N, C-alpha and C positions, 0 to 999 in steps of 0.2 A: 322504122322497126313497122310491120304490117300485121302485129300479132293482136288477137282479139283481148278486151279489155277483162281484168277480174271478174265483173257481173257476170260477163258472157263464159268465161271461163269455168266460174261458179257452177253455174246452170247446167253445163255438161257433166262437170262432177258428179252435182247430185243426181242427175239423169242417170248416169251410168251405173253408181256406187249404190243408188237407193239406200237401205238399212243396213246393207253388209257391214262388216266388221273393215277396218282398213287395215293393212298391213304396211309398215314401212320400217326401213332401216333407220335406225335412231329415231325412231317414231315422234318422240317428244318434241325435239327440233321441228319436223315435217307439220307436225300438229299446230304449234306456236304460230309458224309462218300462215298456214290456211286462217286460223283466228284471227292474226295482225293484219291481214288482208282483207278479211272483212270488217274488223274496225274500221280502218282507214276508209273503206269505201262505202261504209254505212251497209253492206247487205247482212243479212241475218246467217250466223255462222251456223251451220247445221253442228248437232250435237253427236257429232261422229264416236263409234266405239272404236277402238284401235288396239293392236297388237303391235309388238317391236322386236321385229326380227333379231336386232343384237341380243337383246334380253332371252329370245329363243336360243339362240345361237350360243350363250355363254353355259346353257343348260344342257347342250344337247353335243358341243363339239369342245375337244380340249385343244385349245390353240392360243400361240402366243400373243396373237393381237386378233380382234374382230373386226376389221376395216372389210366391207361389203367385197372386195375382189377375193380376198384370202378367205372368208368364210363359203362366197359362193364356189371356189375351186372345191373345198373338203366338201360340200354338198353335189359335187360332181357336175357343176353347172360346166358349161363351153366358155372360152374365154369371151367379153365381151368390153363395150365401150364404157368404161366406167365414167359415172357424171353424165352421160345421155342418160335425160329423165327414162326415156321407155326401156332402155338396155338394164340400168338399175331397177326398175320395176318388174321385168321380167326375172332378173336374179334374185330377187327379193320372193318374188312367188317360188321359185325354184327351191330359195333354201326353206320356205314355211314348208313347202310338199315333203322335203328331203325331211324336215324335222318331224312331221307328222307319220310318217312311214316308219322312221325310227321309234318313235312313241308308242305306233299304233292305235293313234289317234285318227278320227272319221274326220272333224273340223276342227275350226280354230277355238273353240270352246272347250272340247276335249283336249286339244293340244296344250292350252293354255292352263288347264287343270293339272294334266299328267308333269307337266314342267315345273308348276309351281309360280307361274307368270301372272300377272293381272292384264285382264282386256282394260283398258283405261276408256276413259270419255273426256274428249273434250270441254273443257269448263267454257262456258260460254253465259255473255250477259245479253238480255235481249237489247235490240236496237234502241229503244225508246226509253232505256233507262242508262244509257251511257251519259257520263258527263261530258257537257261541250265544252272544249276548249277555248 
């Protein structure tokens, strides 16, 4: 496979995201992957703040399941290729926008406050303080 290594991808992510709040469906999992990838490569993990669209969805919609395709359909998203990273990210963004519209919130902080969900932060430890195995 001819994919860029994690350090290269991390630099692209930080350049794109800056200090913005990240949003992901089941965000705790995604943030743990980000943190562990940084730990495995010795990269400093950015202390990103993040919001989970599963949590937002549970407060916004009344569904039997909160799997991404079902929530996306409820939010009015077009059908998409689930598990395709870009398609999932677009669906998550559209869900967040729909939740904000329904809540009358103008940004993710107002949305989180309205729904009573927390904007979390990745717990990171400095590279120099990690134990060497």
